[in-house]
Each structure stands twice: as structure tokens, then as C-alpha cells.
Short mmCIF file of the C-alpha atoms (twelve columns), coordinates in Angstrom:
data_MODEL
# 
_entry.id   MODEL 
# 
loop_
_atom_site.group_PDB 
_atom_site.id 
_atom_site.type_symbol 
_atom_site.label_atom_id 
_atom_site.label_alt_id 
_atom_site.label_comp_id 
_atom_site.label_asym_id 
_atom_site.label_seq_id 
_atom_site.Cartn_x 
_atom_site.Cartn_y 
_atom_site.Cartn_z 
_atom_site.pdbx_PDB_model_num 
ATOM 1   C CA . MET A 1   95.005  169.050 90.677  1 
ATOM 2   C CA . ASP A 2   95.837  165.140 91.384  1 
ATOM 3   C CA . ARG A 3   99.563  163.918 92.285  1 
ATOM 4   C CA . LEU A 4   99.626  162.179 89.117  1 
ATOM 5   C CA . THR A 5   99.163  165.547 86.954  1 
ATOM 6   C CA . GLN A 6   101.262 167.511 89.419  1 
ATOM 7   C CA . LEU A 7   104.071 164.796 88.686  1 
ATOM 8   C CA . GLN A 8   103.544 164.766 84.957  1 
ATOM 9   C CA . ASP A 9   103.700 168.614 84.526  1 
ATOM 10  C CA . THR A 10  106.578 168.776 86.773  1 
ATOM 11  C CA . LEU A 11  108.766 166.251 84.873  1 
ATOM 12  C CA . ASP A 12  107.504 168.207 81.660  1 
ATOM 13  C CA . ASP A 13  108.927 171.062 83.083  1 
ATOM 14  C CA . LEU A 14  112.392 169.063 84.046  1 
ATOM 15  C CA . MET A 15  112.298 168.191 80.075  1 
ATOM 16  C CA . THR A 16  111.936 171.316 79.152  1 
ATOM 17  C CA . GLN A 17  114.904 172.528 81.484  1 
ATOM 18  C CA . MET A 18  116.622 170.108 80.122  1 
ATOM 19  C CA . TYR A 19  116.979 170.485 76.523  1 
ATOM 20  C CA . ALA A 20  117.163 174.991 77.416  1 
ATOM 21  C CA . THR A 21  120.062 173.337 78.875  1 
ATOM 22  C CA . LEU A 22  121.930 171.766 76.261  1 
ATOM 23  C CA . SER A 23  120.887 174.480 73.833  1 
ATOM 24  C CA . TYR A 24  121.949 177.199 76.092  1 
ATOM 25  C CA . ILE A 25  125.649 174.617 76.273  1 
ATOM 26  C CA . ASN A 26  125.396 174.217 72.468  1 
ATOM 27  C CA . THR A 27  125.051 177.883 71.528  1 
ATOM 28  C CA . LYS A 28  126.985 179.452 74.410  1 
ATOM 29  C CA . HIS A 29  129.893 177.485 75.032  1 
ATOM 30  C CA . PRO A 30  133.348 179.127 74.830  1 
ATOM 31  C CA . TYR A 31  136.388 178.631 72.411  1 
ATOM 32  C CA . GLY A 32  138.495 175.822 73.862  1 
ATOM 33  C CA . ASP A 33  141.823 176.368 73.144  1 
ATOM 34  C CA . PHE A 34  143.882 172.224 72.322  1 
ATOM 35  C CA . PRO A 35  147.629 172.125 72.212  1 
ATOM 36  C CA . SER A 36  149.014 171.493 68.589  1 
ATOM 37  C CA . GLN A 37  145.388 171.995 66.688  1 
ATOM 38  C CA . PRO A 38  144.168 175.035 65.516  1 
ATOM 39  C CA . SER A 39  141.458 177.384 66.960  1 
ATOM 40  C CA . GLN A 40  138.217 176.924 66.256  1 
ATOM 41  C CA . ALA A 41  137.448 180.378 67.388  1 
ATOM 42  C CA . PRO A 42  136.968 183.224 64.943  1 
ATOM 43  C CA . PRO A 43  139.768 185.909 64.892  1 
ATOM 44  C CA . SER A 44  138.012 188.662 66.654  1 
ATOM 45  C CA . HIS A 45  137.469 186.327 69.839  1 
ATOM 46  C CA . PRO A 46  139.812 186.856 72.581  1 
ATOM 47  C CA . THR A 47  140.563 182.703 72.411  1 
ATOM 48  C CA . ALA A 48  141.732 182.820 68.808  1 
ATOM 49  C CA . HIS A 49  145.789 182.586 68.222  1 
ATOM 50  C CA . PRO A 50  147.303 186.064 67.173  1 
ATOM 51  C CA . SER A 51  148.633 183.913 64.230  1 
ATOM 52  C CA . SER A 52  145.326 182.999 62.907  1 
ATOM 53  C CA . ASP A 53  144.634 186.346 60.764  1 
ATOM 54  C CA . GLN A 54  148.489 186.060 59.345  1 
ATOM 55  C CA . PRO A 55  149.156 185.455 56.129  1 
ATOM 56  C CA . LEU A 56  150.619 182.161 54.557  1 
ATOM 57  C CA . ALA A 57  154.366 182.632 53.591  1 
ATOM 58  C CA . ASN A 58  153.516 182.561 50.182  1 
ATOM 59  C CA . GLY A 59  151.603 185.833 50.795  1 
ATOM 60  C CA . SER A 60  147.721 184.067 50.492  1 
ATOM 61  C CA . PRO A 61  145.295 184.808 53.300  1 
ATOM 62  C CA . ALA A 62  145.303 182.055 55.732  1 
ATOM 63  C CA . PRO A 63  142.732 179.520 56.361  1 
ATOM 64  C CA . LYS A 64  139.696 179.612 57.896  1 
ATOM 65  C CA . THR A 65  139.145 176.950 60.500  1 
ATOM 66  C CA . ASN A 66  136.370 174.661 59.626  1 
ATOM 67  C CA . GLY A 67  134.726 177.866 57.679  1 
ATOM 68  C CA . THR A 68  133.568 179.397 60.762  1 
ATOM 69  C CA . VAL A 69  134.642 182.477 59.939  1 
ATOM 70  C CA . ALA A 70  134.188 183.979 56.263  1 
ATOM 71  C CA . ALA A 71  135.425 187.308 55.245  1 
ATOM 72  C CA . ASP A 72  135.839 189.354 51.959  1 
ATOM 73  C CA . ARG A 73  138.863 189.724 50.239  1 
ATOM 74  C CA . ASP A 74  138.926 193.013 51.496  1 
ATOM 75  C CA . GLY A 75  139.364 191.822 54.864  1 
ATOM 76  C CA . ASP A 76  136.174 194.619 55.640  1 
ATOM 77  C CA . ASP A 77  133.427 192.596 57.456  1 
ATOM 78  C CA . LYS A 78  133.600 188.990 58.750  1 
ATOM 79  C CA . LYS A 79  130.618 187.025 58.898  1 
ATOM 80  C CA . GLU A 80  129.908 184.001 61.444  1 
ATOM 81  C CA . THR A 81  128.805 180.698 59.573  1 
ATOM 82  C CA . ASN A 82  128.740 178.768 62.388  1 
ATOM 83  C CA . GLY A 83  125.504 178.440 63.026  1 
ATOM 84  C CA . GLY A 84  125.735 181.560 65.122  1 
ATOM 85  C CA . HIS A 85  127.683 180.306 67.797  1 
ATOM 86  C CA . ILE A 86  128.430 183.649 69.991  1 
ATOM 87  C CA . PRO A 87  130.196 182.252 72.654  1 
ATOM 88  C CA . ASP A 88  129.868 183.768 76.404  1 
ATOM 89  C CA . ALA A 89  132.821 184.653 78.137  1 
ATOM 90  C CA . PRO A 90  133.988 181.425 80.577  1 
ATOM 91  C CA . GLU A 91  133.249 182.588 83.671  1 
ATOM 92  C CA . VAL A 92  129.534 184.277 82.662  1 
ATOM 93  C CA . PHE A 93  128.893 180.493 80.758  1 
ATOM 94  C CA . GLN A 94  130.467 179.000 84.417  1 
ATOM 95  C CA . GLU A 95  127.946 180.740 86.574  1 
ATOM 96  C CA . THR A 96  125.392 180.197 84.357  1 
ATOM 97  C CA . MET A 97  126.000 176.648 84.104  1 
ATOM 98  C CA . ARG A 98  125.991 176.550 87.795  1 
ATOM 99  C CA . ARG A 99  122.657 178.601 88.071  1 
ATOM 100 C CA . LEU A 100 121.015 175.998 85.534  1 
ATOM 101 C CA . ALA A 101 122.256 172.554 87.252  1 
ATOM 102 C CA . GLN A 102 121.345 174.013 90.269  1 
ATOM 103 C CA . SER A 103 117.736 174.786 88.815  1 
ATOM 104 C CA . LEU A 104 117.603 171.080 87.310  1 
ATOM 105 C CA . VAL A 105 118.699 169.662 90.595  1 
ATOM 106 C CA . LEU A 106 115.966 171.770 92.131  1 
ATOM 107 C CA . GLN A 107 112.951 170.056 89.371  1 
ATOM 108 C CA . GLU A 108 114.044 166.729 89.813  1 
ATOM 109 C CA . GLN A 109 113.603 166.968 93.887  1 
ATOM 110 C CA . LYS A 110 110.193 168.095 93.169  1 
ATOM 111 C CA . ALA A 111 109.893 165.378 90.730  1 
ATOM 112 C CA . GLU A 112 111.240 162.921 93.473  1 
ATOM 113 C CA . ILE A 113 108.801 164.524 96.324  1 
ATOM 114 C CA . LEU A 114 105.947 163.773 94.047  1 
ATOM 115 C CA . ILE A 115 106.975 159.922 93.769  1 
ATOM 116 C CA . ASN A 116 107.632 159.219 97.212  1 
ATOM 117 C CA . SER A 117 104.072 160.846 98.261  1 
ATOM 118 C CA . LEU A 118 102.178 158.497 95.341  1 
ATOM 119 C CA . PRO A 119 99.741  156.307 97.124  1 
ATOM 120 C CA . GLY A 120 100.814 153.041 97.280  1 
ATOM 121 C CA . LEU A 121 104.688 153.134 97.287  1 
ATOM 122 C CA . GLY A 122 105.687 150.488 99.615  1 
ATOM 123 C CA . ASN A 123 102.102 148.941 99.723  1 
ATOM 124 C CA . SER A 124 101.794 145.309 98.325  1 
ATOM 125 C CA . GLU A 125 98.838  145.048 95.328  1 
ATOM 126 C CA . ALA A 126 96.717  142.762 98.408  1 
ATOM 127 C CA . MET A 127 97.215  145.977 100.692 1 
ATOM 128 C CA . GLN A 128 95.867  148.453 98.662  1 
ATOM 129 C CA . ARG A 129 92.870  146.421 97.667  1 
ATOM 130 C CA . GLU A 130 92.321  145.984 101.718 1 
ATOM 131 C CA . ARG A 131 92.685  149.866 101.444 1 
ATOM 132 C CA . MET A 132 90.198  150.111 98.801  1 
ATOM 133 C CA . ARG A 133 87.529  148.010 100.200 1 
ATOM 134 C CA . GLU A 134 87.921  149.872 103.132 1 
ATOM 135 C CA . LEU A 135 87.359  153.226 101.635 1 
ATOM 136 C CA . GLU A 136 84.100  152.028 99.361  1 
ATOM 137 C CA . ALA A 137 82.690  150.481 103.263 1 
ATOM 138 C CA . GLU A 138 83.992  153.826 104.455 1 
ATOM 139 C CA . LEU A 139 82.149  155.541 101.442 1 
ATOM 140 C CA . ARG A 140 79.153  153.593 101.744 1 
ATOM 141 C CA . GLU A 141 78.238  154.974 105.449 1 
ATOM 142 C CA . VAL A 142 78.733  158.341 104.277 1 
ATOM 143 C CA . GLU A 143 76.542  157.940 101.302 1 
ATOM 144 C CA . GLN A 144 73.471  156.609 104.344 1 
ATOM 145 C CA . GLU A 145 74.353  159.431 106.465 1 
ATOM 146 C CA . ARG A 146 73.959  161.779 103.687 1 
ATOM 147 C CA . ARG A 147 70.778  160.317 102.812 1 
ATOM 148 C CA . ALA A 148 69.234  160.451 105.948 1 
ATOM 149 C CA . ALA A 149 70.325  164.298 106.866 1 
ATOM 150 C CA . GLU A 150 68.535  164.485 103.283 1 
ATOM 151 C CA . GLY A 151 65.497  163.202 104.870 1 
ATOM 152 C CA . GLU A 152 65.725  165.528 108.038 1 
ATOM 153 C CA . ARG A 153 66.437  168.838 105.723 1 
ATOM 154 C CA . GLU A 154 62.984  167.959 103.780 1 
ATOM 155 C CA . ARG A 155 60.832  166.835 107.355 1 
ATOM 156 C CA . LEU A 156 62.237  169.999 108.205 1 
ATOM 157 C CA . VAL A 157 61.247  172.105 105.311 1 
ATOM 158 C CA . GLU A 158 57.723  170.424 105.275 1 
ATOM 159 C CA . MET A 159 57.654  171.574 109.502 1 
ATOM 160 C CA . LEU A 160 58.862  174.819 108.078 1 
ATOM 161 C CA . GLY A 161 55.899  175.295 105.528 1 
ATOM 162 C CA . GLU A 162 53.418  174.543 107.711 1 
ATOM 163 C CA . VAL A 163 54.882  176.820 110.565 1 
ATOM 164 C CA . VAL A 164 54.658  179.592 107.369 1 
ATOM 165 C CA . VAL A 165 50.983  178.732 106.422 1 
ATOM 166 C CA . GLY A 166 49.926  178.117 110.219 1 
ATOM 167 C CA . SER A 167 50.962  181.828 111.035 1 
ATOM 168 C CA . ARG A 168 49.355  183.491 108.109 1 
ATOM 169 C CA . ARG A 169 45.738  181.907 109.258 1 
ATOM 170 C CA . VAL A 170 46.367  183.967 112.724 1 
ATOM 171 C CA . ARG A 171 46.350  187.272 111.530 1 
# 
């Protein structure tokens, strides 16, 4: 596989990892608490404010924040309606983020190594053209040597054939 194909594969892998990391962040981030703001966490989540399930002063149920949790009137089944966001515990989320970041950095370094190994980096166009002329001349020489070796091979096969035919007559 040539270096450009390797580089393309590495960049494809890097983009896939970036997308997966963003998807993880979007679906698994823990809920944050902001001072003087209602909690966005569902009442069953540990970061939810304990008062979010308490009825209002007039006896009506407390409103749900941003429609993230819908409850039956009886309070039986709570259903998440926020796109399936089930957060990881903060320490798990941070550890996973650290591992994902390390993976992204390693993949980027692979791409950088491949980029730096590409021929022509640091060479002017004139230098590259001169190198191509040298390689073409070397290729012509090698092709001449190959043709000479092919001629020698044919000559030796012919000689061997004569020896084999000559040895049959002697018997």
C-alpha cells in the first residue's frame, strides 16, 4: 500500500474517531448544575434537585424541565423523552474522555508521521524533476540489464537443450 493510501485511511480513521467522540460527548455527558437555574437532569438522576418532584404550592405537580421526563398522572412509569440521553457517572465520563483524547492524539500523530514521510516535502519542484530524471535514467539502465540477462537465459536454455539432445544420442 502506498503512503498516500495509508494517509487517506489514517485520516478516514481519524474522522471516524472524531465523530464517535462527539457522539459520545453528546449522549453521555453528565448533567451540569448551574446556580439559580433549574436542573436539566431527570428527577431519578442523582444530580437532579430533590425539590424538582415536589408539587407546587397550589398542589399541582411540578413542571418538568425542557420536557426531558414525562410521568404518568399516577407517577408510575417515568419515560425519558430527551433523545435517549443516559449520562455516564462523572468519573466514568472523565476517564472515557481522557482515553478518547489519547486515541485521537495517537491517530493524529500517525497521520503526521505519514505526511512527513511523503516524498517531495522540503524539496523544490526543480529538485523533484531532477530526481525523476535520475530515476528514469536508472530505470533505463536496469531495463537494459534485464534484457541482457533475458538474452543470456535464452542462450543458456538453448545450450542446455543441445546438451540434452546430444546425451540421448550417446546411449
